PDB file of N, CA, C and O in Angstrom:
ATOM      1  N   UNK A   1       0.876  -1.177  -0.020  1.00  0.00           N
ATOM      2  CA  UNK A   1       0.040  -0.276   0.022  1.00  0.00           C
ATOM      3  C   UNK A   1       0.928   1.348   0.143  1.00  0.00           C
ATOM      4  O   UNK A   1       1.634   1.674   1.097  1.00  0.00           O
ATOM      5  N   UNK A   2       0.701   2.039  -0.871  1.00  0.00           N
ATOM      6  CA  UNK A   2       1.521   3.456  -1.050  1.00  0.00           C
ATOM      7  C   UNK A   2       0.207   4.501  -0.555  1.00  0.00           C
ATOM      8  O   UNK A   2      -0.971   4.726  -0.835  1.00  0.00           O
ATOM      9  N   UNK A   3       1.399   5.004   0.472  1.00  0.00           N
ATOM     10  CA  UNK A   3       0.238   6.338   1.017  1.00  0.00           C
ATOM     11  C   UNK A   3      -0.409   7.344   0.014  1.00  0.00           C
ATOM     12  O   UNK A   3       0.310   8.152  -0.574  1.00  0.00           O
ATOM     13  N   UNK A   4      -1.508   7.313  -0.152  1.00  0.00           N
ATOM     14  CA  UNK A   4      -2.293   8.541  -1.197  1.00  0.00           C
ATOM     15  C   UNK A   4      -3.219   9.562  -0.455  1.00  0.00           C
ATOM     16  O   UNK A   4      -4.044  10.295  -1.000  1.00  0.00           O
ATOM     17  N   UNK A   5      -2.926   9.478   0.949  1.00  0.00           N
ATOM     18  CA  UNK A   5      -3.510  10.730   1.627  1.00  0.00           C
ATOM     19  C   UNK A   5      -2.285  11.591   2.134  1.00  0.00           C
ATOM     20  O   UNK A   5      -1.217  11.028   2.372  1.00  0.00           O
ATOM     21  N   UNK A   6      -2.428  12.893   2.293  1.00  0.00           N
ATOM     22  CA  UNK A   6      -2.072  14.075   2.569  1.00  0.00           C
ATOM     23  C   UNK A   6      -2.142  14.733   4.116  1.00  0.00           C
ATOM     24  O   UNK A   6      -3.113  14.468   4.825  1.00  0.00           O
ATOM     25  N   UNK A   7      -1.414  15.320   4.442  1.00  0.00           N
ATOM     26  CA  UNK A   7      -1.384  15.551   5.897  1.00  0.00           C
ATOM     27  C   UNK A   7      -3.169  16.326   6.243  1.00  0.00           C
ATOM     28  O   UNK A   7      -4.046  15.911   7.001  1.00  0.00           O
ATOM     29  N   UNK A   8      -3.158  17.400   5.443  1.00  0.00           N
ATOM     30  CA  UNK A   8      -4.409  17.713   5.772  1.00  0.00           C
ATOM     31  C   UNK A   8      -5.463  16.984   5.586  1.00  0.00           C
ATOM     32  O   UNK A   8      -6.332  17.130   6.445  1.00  0.00           O
ATOM     33  N   UNK A   9      -5.773  15.936   4.401  1.00  0.00           N
ATOM     34  CA  UNK A   9      -6.745  15.162   3.978  1.00  0.00           C
ATOM     35  C   UNK A   9      -6.721  14.104   5.321  1.00  0.00           C
ATOM     36  O   UNK A   9      -7.873  13.926   5.717  1.00  0.00           O
ATOM     37  N   UNK A  10      -5.848  13.458   6.014  1.00  0.00           N
ATOM     38  CA  UNK A  10      -5.460  12.753   7.271  1.00  0.00           C
ATOM     39  C   UNK A  10      -6.511  13.523   8.555  1.00  0.00           C
ATOM     40  O   UNK A  10      -7.380  12.983   9.239  1.00  0.00           O
ATOM     41  N   UNK A  11      -6.149  14.635   8.553  1.00  0.00           N
ATOM     42  CA  UNK A  11      -6.301  15.470   9.939  1.00  0.00           C
ATOM     43  C   UNK A  11      -7.973  15.395   9.678  1.00  0.00           C
ATOM     44  O   UNK A  11      -8.588  14.639  10.431  1.00  0.00           O
ATOM     45  N   UNK A  12      -8.731  16.126   8.669  1.00  0.00           N
ATOM     46  CA  UNK A  12      -9.975  16.123   8.509  1.00  0.00           C
ATOM     47  C   UNK A  12     -10.755  14.714   8.543  1.00  0.00           C
ATOM     48  O   UNK A  12     -11.695  14.595   9.328  1.00  0.00           O
ATOM     49  N   UNK A  13     -10.391  13.669   7.722  1.00  0.00           N
ATOM     50  CA  UNK A  13     -10.935  12.143   7.818  1.00  0.00           C
ATOM     51  C   UNK A  13     -10.625  12.016   9.472  1.00  0.00           C
ATOM     52  O   UNK A  13     -11.718  11.864  10.017  1.00  0.00           O
ATOM     53  N   UNK A  14      -9.728  12.022  10.302  1.00  0.00           N
ATOM     54  CA  UNK A  14      -9.285  11.628  11.707  1.00  0.00           C
ATOM     55  C   UNK A  14     -10.592  12.781  12.490  1.00  0.00           C
ATOM     56  O   UNK A  14     -11.255  12.277  13.397  1.00  0.00           O
ATOM     57  N   UNK A  15     -10.853  14.061  12.154  1.00  0.00           N
ATOM     58  CA  UNK A  15     -11.539  14.606  12.911  1.00  0.00           C
ATOM     59  C   UNK A  15     -13.253  14.220  12.590  1.00  0.00           C
ATOM     60  O   UNK A  15     -13.983  13.886  13.523  1.00  0.00           O
ATOM     61  N   UNK A  16     -13.739  14.312  11.239  1.00  0.00           N
ATOM     62  CA  UNK A  16     -14.810  13.678  10.944  1.00  0.00           C
ATOM     63  C   UNK A  16     -15.126  12.493  11.456  1.00  0.00           C
ATOM     64  O   UNK A  16     -16.237  12.227  11.915  1.00  0.00           O
ATOM     65  N   UNK A  17     -14.317  11.841  11.413  1.00  0.00           N
ATOM     66  CA  UNK A  17     -14.479  10.224  11.993  1.00  0.00           C
ATOM     67  C   UNK A  17     -14.903  10.091  13.154  1.00  0.00           C
ATOM     68  O   UNK A  17     -15.903   9.462  13.501  1.00  0.00           O
ATOM     69  N   UNK A  18     -14.122  10.711  13.851  1.00  0.00           N
ATOM     70  CA  UNK A  18     -14.280  10.738  15.162  1.00  0.00           C
ATOM     71  C   UNK A  18     -15.660  11.568  16.061  1.00  0.00           C
ATOM     72  O   UNK A  18     -16.302  11.243  17.060  1.00  0.00           O
ATOM     73  N   UNK A  19     -15.713  12.857  15.072  1.00  0.00           N
ATOM     74  CA  UNK A  19     -17.357  13.400  15.307  1.00  0.00           C
ATOM     75  C   UNK A  19     -18.183  12.068  14.820  1.00  0.00           C
ATOM     76  O   UNK A  19     -19.090  11.997  15.649  1.00  0.00           O
ATOM     77  N   UNK A  20     -18.307  11.182  14.074  1.00  0.00           N
ATOM     78  CA  UNK A  20     -19.124  10.729  13.761  1.00  0.00           C
ATOM     79  C   UNK A  20     -19.496   9.461  14.017  1.00  0.00           C
ATOM     80  O   UNK A  20     -20.414   8.768  13.579  1.00  0.00           O
ATOM     81  N   UNK A  21     -18.135   9.157  15.248  1.00  0.00           N
ATOM     82  CA  UNK A  21     -18.384   7.806  16.006  1.00  0.00           C
ATOM     83  C   UNK A  21     -19.159   8.584  17.287  1.00  0.00           C
ATOM     84  O   UNK A  21     -20.345   8.318  17.480  1.00  0.00           O
ATOM     85  N   UNK A  22     -18.414   9.620  18.221  1.00  0.00           N
ATOM     86  CA  UNK A  22     -19.164   9.821  19.183  1.00  0.00           C
ATOM     87  C   UNK A  22     -20.375  10.421  19.142  1.00  0.00           C
ATOM     88  O   UNK A  22     -20.979  10.335  20.211  1.00  0.00           O
ATOM     89  N   UNK A  23     -20.986  11.049  18.207  1.00  0.00           N
ATOM     90  CA  UNK A  23     -22.311  12.096  17.899  1.00  0.00           C
ATOM     91  C   UNK A  23     -23.306  11.138  18.349  1.00  0.00           C
ATOM     92  O   UNK A  23     -24.045  11.564  19.236  1.00  0.00           O
ATOM     93  N   UNK A  24     -23.557   9.643  17.854  1.00  0.00           N
ATOM     94  CA  UNK A  24     -24.419   9.014  17.880  1.00  0.00           C
ATOM     95  C   UNK A  24     -24.229   8.446  19.466  1.00  0.00           C
ATOM     96  O   UNK A  24     -25.205   8.548  20.209  1.00  0.00           O
ATOM     97  N   UNK A  25     -23.301   8.003  19.853  1.00  0.00           N
ATOM     98  CA  UNK A  25     -23.192   7.712  21.683  1.00  0.00           C
ATOM     99  C   UNK A  25     -23.506   8.894  22.565  1.00  0.00           C
ATOM    100  O   UNK A  25     -23.660   8.795  23.783  1.00  0.00           O
ATOM    101  N   UNK A  26     -23.591  10.016  21.883  1.00  0.00           N
ATOM    102  CA  UNK A  26     -23.973  11.489  22.916  1.00  0.00           C
ATOM    103  C   UNK A  26     -25.637  11.528  22.574  1.00  0.00           C
ATOM    104  O   UNK A  26     -26.476  11.959  23.365  1.00  0.00           O
ATOM    105  N   UNK A  27     -25.888  11.064  21.424  1.00  0.00           N
ATOM    106  CA  UNK A  27     -27.478  11.194  20.928  1.00  0.00           C
ATOM    107  C   UNK A  27     -27.707  12.895  20.599  1.00  0.00           C
ATOM    108  O   UNK A  27     -28.665  13.625  20.853  1.00  0.00           O
ATOM    109  N   UNK A  28     -26.158  13.221  19.804  1.00  0.00           N
ATOM    110  CA  UNK A  28     -26.473  14.874  19.600  1.00  0.00           C
ATOM    111  C   UNK A  28     -26.390  14.743  17.890  1.00  0.00           C
ATOM    112  O   UNK A  28     -25.519  14.068  17.339  1.00  0.00           O
ATOM    113  N   UNK A  29     -27.099  15.256  17.390  1.00  0.00           N
ATOM    114  CA  UNK A  29     -28.800  15.778  17.301  1.00  0.00           C
ATOM    115  C   UNK A  29     -29.410  14.565  17.511  1.00  0.00           C
ATOM    116  O   UNK A  29     -28.769  13.516  17.446  1.00  0.00           O
ATOM    117  N   UNK A  30     -30.726  14.607  17.787  1.00  0.00           N
ATOM    118  CA  UNK A  30     -31.789  13.528  18.141  1.00  0.00           C
ATOM    119  C   UNK A  30     -31.640  12.615  16.753  1.00  0.00           C
ATOM    120  O   UNK A  30     -31.912  11.426  16.924  1.00  0.00           O
ATOM    121  N   UNK A  31     -31.299  12.950  15.578  1.00  0.00           N
ATOM    122  CA  UNK A  31     -31.388  12.153  14.535  1.00  0.00           C
ATOM    123  C   UNK A  31     -30.543  10.722  14.829  1.00  0.00           C
ATOM    124  O   UNK A  31     -30.660   9.647  14.240  1.00  0.00           O
ATOM    125  N   UNK A  32     -29.909  10.978  15.623  1.00  0.00           N
ATOM    126  CA  UNK A  32     -28.834   9.239  15.929  1.00  0.00           C
ATOM    127  C   UNK A  32     -29.728   8.221  17.073  1.00  0.00           C
ATOM    128  O   UNK A  32     -29.357   7.287  17.784  1.00  0.00           O
ATOM    129  N   UNK A  33     -31.053   8.877  16.875  1.00  0.00           N
ATOM    130  CA  UNK A  33     -32.093   8.009  17.941  1.00  0.00           C
ATOM    131  C   UNK A  33     -32.321   6.644  17.131  1.00  0.00           C
ATOM    132  O   UNK A  33     -32.457   5.610  17.785  1.00  0.00           O
ATOM    133  N   UNK A  34     -32.357   6.611  16.017  1.00  0.00           N
ATOM    134  CA  UNK A  34     -32.464   5.549  14.852  1.00  0.00           C
ATOM    135  C   UNK A  34     -31.287   4.884  14.731  1.00  0.00           C
ATOM    136  O   UNK A  34     -30.235   5.367  14.311  1.00  0.00           O
ATOM    137  N   UNK A  35     -31.521   3.457  15.205  1.00  0.00           N
ATOM    138  CA  UNK A  35     -30.458   2.596  15.268  1.00  0.00           C
ATOM    139  C   UNK A  35     -29.536   2.501  13.935  1.00  0.00           C
ATOM    140  O   UNK A  35     -28.307   2.500  13.868  1.00  0.00           O
ATOM    141  N   UNK A  36     -30.530   2.418  12.857  1.00  0.00           N
ATOM    142  CA  UNK A  36     -29.908   2.516  11.607  1.00  0.00           C
ATOM    143  C   UNK A  36     -28.767   3.601  11.285  1.00  0.00           C
ATOM    144  O   UNK A  36     -27.654   3.265  10.880  1.00  0.00           O
ATOM    145  N   UNK A  37     -29.117   4.814  11.484  1.00  0.00           N
ATOM    146  CA  UNK A  37     -28.098   6.131  11.484  1.00  0.00           C
ATOM    147  C   UNK A  37     -26.847   5.686  12.266  1.00  0.00           C
ATOM    148  O   UNK A  37     -25.775   5.454  11.705  1.00  0.00           O
ATOM    149  N   UNK A  38     -27.051   5.577  13.635  1.00  0.00           N
ATOM    150  CA  UNK A  38     -26.291   5.534  14.489  1.00  0.00           C
ATOM    151  C   UNK A  38     -25.194   4.434  14.376  1.00  0.00           C
ATOM    152  O   UNK A  38     -23.992   4.663  14.504  1.00  0.00           O
ATOM    153  N   UNK A  39     -25.736   3.225  14.124  1.00  0.00           N
ATOM    154  CA  UNK A  39     -24.677   2.305  13.221  1.00  0.00           C
ATOM    155  C   UNK A  39     -23.760   2.460  12.182  1.00  0.00           C
ATOM    156  O   UNK A  39     -22.609   2.039  12.074  1.00  0.00           O
ATOM    157  N   UNK A  40     -24.675   3.350  11.192  1.00  0.00           N
ATOM    158  CA  UNK A  40     -24.052   3.332  10.214  1.00  0.00           C
ATOM    159  C   UNK A  40     -23.150   4.447  10.324  1.00  0.00           C
ATOM    160  O   UNK A  40     -22.028   4.272   9.848  1.00  0.00           O
ATOM    161  N   UNK A  41     -23.475   5.847  10.991  1.00  0.00           N
ATOM    162  CA  UNK A  41     -22.600   7.052  11.365  1.00  0.00           C
ATOM    163  C   UNK A  41     -21.227   6.227  12.087  1.00  0.00           C
ATOM    164  O   UNK A  41     -20.129   6.754  11.909  1.00  0.00           O
ATOM    165  N   UNK A  42     -21.290   5.059  12.823  1.00  0.00           N
ATOM    166  CA  UNK A  42     -20.498   4.851  13.781  1.00  0.00           C
ATOM    167  C   UNK A  42     -19.040   3.911  12.595  1.00  0.00           C
ATOM    168  O   UNK A  42     -17.809   3.932  12.590  1.00  0.00           O
ATOM    169  N   UNK A  43     -20.078   3.228  11.786  1.00  0.00           N
ATOM    170  CA  UNK A  43     -19.439   2.549  10.719  1.00  0.00           C
ATOM    171  C   UNK A  43     -18.596   3.438   9.619  1.00  0.00           C
ATOM    172  O   UNK A  43     -17.497   3.236   9.102  1.00  0.00           O
ATOM    173  N   UNK A  44     -19.250   4.166   9.516  1.00  0.00           N
ATOM    174  CA  UNK A  44     -18.509   5.290   8.649  1.00  0.00           C
ATOM    175  C   UNK A  44     -17.490   5.929   9.257  1.00  0.00           C
ATOM    176  O   UNK A  44     -16.389   5.885   8.708  1.00  0.00           O
ATOM    177  N   UNK A  45     -17.643   6.629  10.472  1.00  0.00           N
ATOM    178  CA  UNK A  45     -16.462   7.040  11.245  1.00  0.00           C
ATOM    179  C   UNK A  45     -15.186   5.882  11.633  1.00  0.00           C
ATOM    180  O   UNK A  45     -14.050   6.316  11.818  1.00  0.00           O
ATOM    181  N   UNK A  46     -15.448   4.512  11.728  1.00  0.00           N
ATOM    182  CA  UNK A  46     -14.499   3.857  11.797  1.00  0.00           C
ATOM    183  C   UNK A  46     -13.787   3.796  10.435  1.00  0.00           C
ATOM    184  O   UNK A  46     -12.576   3.578  10.458  1.00  0.00           O
ATOM    185  N   UNK A  47     -14.263   3.927   9.517  1.00  0.00           N
ATOM    186  CA  UNK A  47     -13.468   3.809   7.850  1.00  0.00           C
ATOM    187  C   UNK A  47     -12.914   5.077   8.027  1.00  0.00           C
ATOM    188  O   UNK A  47     -11.696   4.900   8.027  1.00  0.00           O
ATOM    189  N   UNK A  48     -13.143   6.181   8.168  1.00  0.00           N
ATOM    190  CA  UNK A  48     -12.356   7.300   8.006  1.00  0.00           C
ATOM    191  C   UNK A  48     -11.245   7.245   8.870  1.00  0.00           C
ATOM    192  O   UNK A  48     -10.181   7.551   8.332  1.00  0.00           O
ATOM    193  N   UNK A  49     -11.193   6.917  10.146  1.00  0.00           N
ATOM    194  CA  UNK A  49     -10.298   6.959  11.043  1.00  0.00           C
ATOM    195  C   UNK A  49      -9.347   6.162  10.833  1.00  0.00           C
ATOM    196  O   UNK A  49      -8.234   6.456  11.269  1.00  0.00           O
ATOM    197  N   UNK A  50      -9.562   4.885  10.070  1.00  0.00           N
ATOM    198  CA  UNK A  50      -8.742   3.989   9.724  1.00  0.00           C
ATOM    199  C   UNK A  50      -7.892   4.306   8.440  1.00  0.00           C
ATOM    200  O   UNK A  50      -6.774   3.836   8.229  1.00  0.00           O
ATOM    201  N   UNK A  51      -8.565   5.159   7.619  1.00  0.00           N
ATOM    202  CA  UNK A  51      -7.696   5.250   6.486  1.00  0.00           C
ATOM    203  C   UNK A  51      -6.992   6.597   6.552  1.00  0.00           C
ATOM    204  O   UNK A  51      -6.100   6.913   5.764  1.00  0.00           O
ATOM    205  N   UNK A  52      -7.461   7.408   7.579  1.00  0.00           N
ATOM    206  CA  UNK A  52      -6.460   8.552   8.417  1.00  0.00           C
ATOM    207  C   UNK A  52      -5.236   7.867   8.779  1.00  0.00           C
ATOM    208  O   UNK A  52      -4.129   8.184   8.343  1.00  0.00           O
ATOM    209  N   UNK A  53      -5.469   6.897   9.610  1.00  0.00           N
ATOM    210  CA  UNK A  53      -4.210   6.084  10.178  1.00  0.00           C
ATOM    211  C   UNK A  53      -3.344   5.249   9.498  1.00  0.00           C
ATOM    212  O   UNK A  53      -2.253   4.898   9.948  1.00  0.00           O
ATOM    213  N   UNK A  54      -3.940   4.818   8.093  1.00  0.00           N
ATOM    214  CA  UNK A  54      -2.772   4.413   7.523  1.00  0.00           C
ATOM    215  C   UNK A  54      -2.539   4.949   6.113  1.00  0.00           C
ATOM    216  O   UNK A  54      -1.958   4.385   5.185  1.00  0.00           O
ATOM    217  N   UNK A  55      -3.131   6.190   6.143  1.00  0.00           N
ATOM    218  CA  UNK A  55      -2.798   7.196   5.134  1.00  0.00           C
ATOM    219  C   UNK A  55      -3.235   6.440   3.522  1.00  0.00           C
ATOM    220  O   UNK A  55      -2.880   6.943   2.455  1.00  0.00           O
ATOM    221  N   UNK A  56      -3.789   5.581   3.593  1.00  0.00           N
ATOM    222  CA  UNK A  56      -4.301   5.000   2.586  1.00  0.00           C
ATOM    223  C   UNK A  56      -6.056   5.149   2.140  1.00  0.00           C
ATOM    224  O   UNK A  56      -6.889   5.033   3.039  1.00  0.00           O
ATOM    225  N   UNK A  57      -6.403   5.352   1.018  1.00  0.00           N
ATOM    226  CA  UNK A  57      -7.687   5.495   0.553  1.00  0.00           C
ATOM    227  C   UNK A  57      -7.791   4.477  -0.671  1.00  0.00           C
ATOM    228  O   UNK A  57      -7.209   4.606  -1.748  1.00  0.00           O
ATOM    229  N   UNK A  58      -8.782   3.273  -0.236  1.00  0.00           N
ATOM    230  CA  UNK A  58      -9.094   2.328  -1.505  1.00  0.00           C
ATOM    231  C   UNK A  58      -9.688   3.166  -2.557  1.00  0.00           C
ATOM    232  O   UNK A  58      -9.324   2.920  -3.707  1.00  0.00           O
ATOM    233  N   UNK A  59     -10.440   4.003  -2.390  1.00  0.00           N
ATOM    234  CA  UNK A  59     -11.318   4.702  -3.359  1.00  0.00           C
ATOM    235  C   UNK A  59     -10.448   5.496  -4.218  1.00  0.00           C
ATOM    236  O   UNK A  59     -10.379   5.603  -5.443  1.00  0.00           O
ATOM    237  N   UNK A  60      -9.707   6.101  -3.112  1.00  0.00           N
ATOM    238  CA  UNK A  60      -8.721   7.210  -4.545  1.00  0.00           C
ATOM    239  C   UNK A  60      -7.863   6.528  -4.911  1.00  0.00           C
ATOM    240  O   UNK A  60      -7.062   7.099  -5.651  1.00  0.00           O
ATOM    241  N   UNK A  61      -7.572   4.950  -4.590  1.00  0.00           N
ATOM    242  CA  UNK A  61      -6.455   4.281  -5.591  1.00  0.00           C
ATOM    243  C   UNK A  61      -7.582   4.207  -6.979  1.00  0.00           C
ATOM    244  O   UNK A  61      -7.368   4.814  -8.028  1.00  0.00           O
ATOM    245  N   UNK A  62      -8.573   3.497  -6.774  1.00  0.00           N
ATOM    246  CA  UNK A  62      -9.444   3.317  -7.885  1.00  0.00           C
ATOM    247  C   UNK A  62      -9.697   4.323  -8.918  1.00  0.00           C
ATOM    248  O   UNK A  62      -9.730   4.167 -10.139  1.00  0.00           O
ATOM    249  N   UNK A  63      -9.921   5.703  -8.012  1.00  0.00           N
ATOM    250  CA  UNK A  63      -9.912   6.333  -9.150  1.00  0.00           C
ATOM    251  C   UNK A  63      -8.929   7.249  -9.592  1.00  0.00           C
ATOM    252  O   UNK A  63      -9.192   8.099 -10.443  1.00  0.00           O
ATOM    253  N   UNK A  64      -7.650   7.115  -8.996  1.00  0.00           N
ATOM    254  CA  UNK A  64      -6.465   7.614  -9.383  1.00  0.00           C
ATOM    255  C   UNK A  64      -6.242   8.943  -8.966  1.00  0.00           C
ATOM    256  O   UNK A  64      -5.662   9.806  -9.625  1.00  0.00           O
ATOM    257  N   UNK A  65      -6.787   9.081  -7.712  1.00  0.00           N
ATOM    258  CA  UNK A  65      -6.550  10.462  -7.013  1.00  0.00           C
ATOM    259  C   UNK A  65      -5.220  10.251  -5.848  1.00  0.00           C
ATOM    260  O   UNK A  65      -5.154   9.251  -5.133  1.00  0.00           O
ATOM    261  N   UNK A  66      -4.370  11.191  -5.814  1.00  0.00           N
ATOM    262  CA  UNK A  66      -3.661  11.303  -4.599  1.00  0.00           C
ATOM    263  C   UNK A  66      -3.778  12.751  -4.101  1.00  0.00           C
ATOM    264  O   UNK A  66      -3.860  13.692  -4.891  1.00  0.00           O
ATOM    265  N   UNK A  67      -3.784  12.906  -2.731  1.00  0.00           N
ATOM    266  CA  UNK A  67      -3.422  14.081  -1.764  1.00  0.00           C
ATOM    267  C   UNK A  67      -1.920  14.026  -1.309  1.00  0.00           C
ATOM    268  O   UNK A  67      -1.390  15.076  -0.944  1.00  0.00           O
ATOM    269  N   UNK A  68      -1.285  12.980  -1.312  1.00  0.00           N
ATOM    270  CA  UNK A  68       0.066  12.873  -0.883  1.00  0.00           C
ATOM    271  C   UNK A  68       1.223  13.664  -1.592  1.00  0.00           C
ATOM    272  O   UNK A  68       1.298  13.411  -2.795  1.00  0.00           O
ATOM    273  N   UNK A  69       1.976  14.403  -1.201  1.00  0.00           N
ATOM    274  CA  UNK A  69       3.054  14.869  -1.848  1.00  0.00           C
ATOM    275  C   UNK A  69       4.426  14.112  -1.835  1.00  0.00           C
ATOM    276  O   UNK A  69       5.435  14.479  -2.438  1.00  0.00           O
ATOM    277  N   UNK A  70       4.341  13.359  -1.305  1.00  0.00           N
ATOM    278  CA  UNK A  70       5.270  11.905  -1.293  1.00  0.00           C
ATOM    279  C   UNK A  70       5.126  10.965  -1.843  1.00  0.00           C
ATOM    280  O   UNK A  70       4.291  10.280  -1.253  1.00  0.00           O
ATOM    281  N   UNK A  71       5.678  10.271  -3.139  1.00  0.00           N
ATOM    282  CA  UNK A  71       5.203   9.407  -3.226  1.00  0.00           C
ATOM    283  C   UNK A  71       6.477   8.236  -3.635  1.00  0.00           C
ATOM    284  O   UNK A  71       6.194   7.051  -3.810  1.00  0.00           O
TER     285      UNK A  71
END
């Protein structure tokens, strides 16, 4: 796996992922009362945090996008 995420992309993904993981647990806003939205949000948040940690996004690879300056 070659890194294809830059620093700004990783930070943004990590922050957004953590928000999507924590928001349903705190039920803020009330939309997270639905179990489907809560589990979906947590799943998407985990994916975003994982891609930020590994600095690799499979979707970016398929589309041919890279935000990483070092290849």
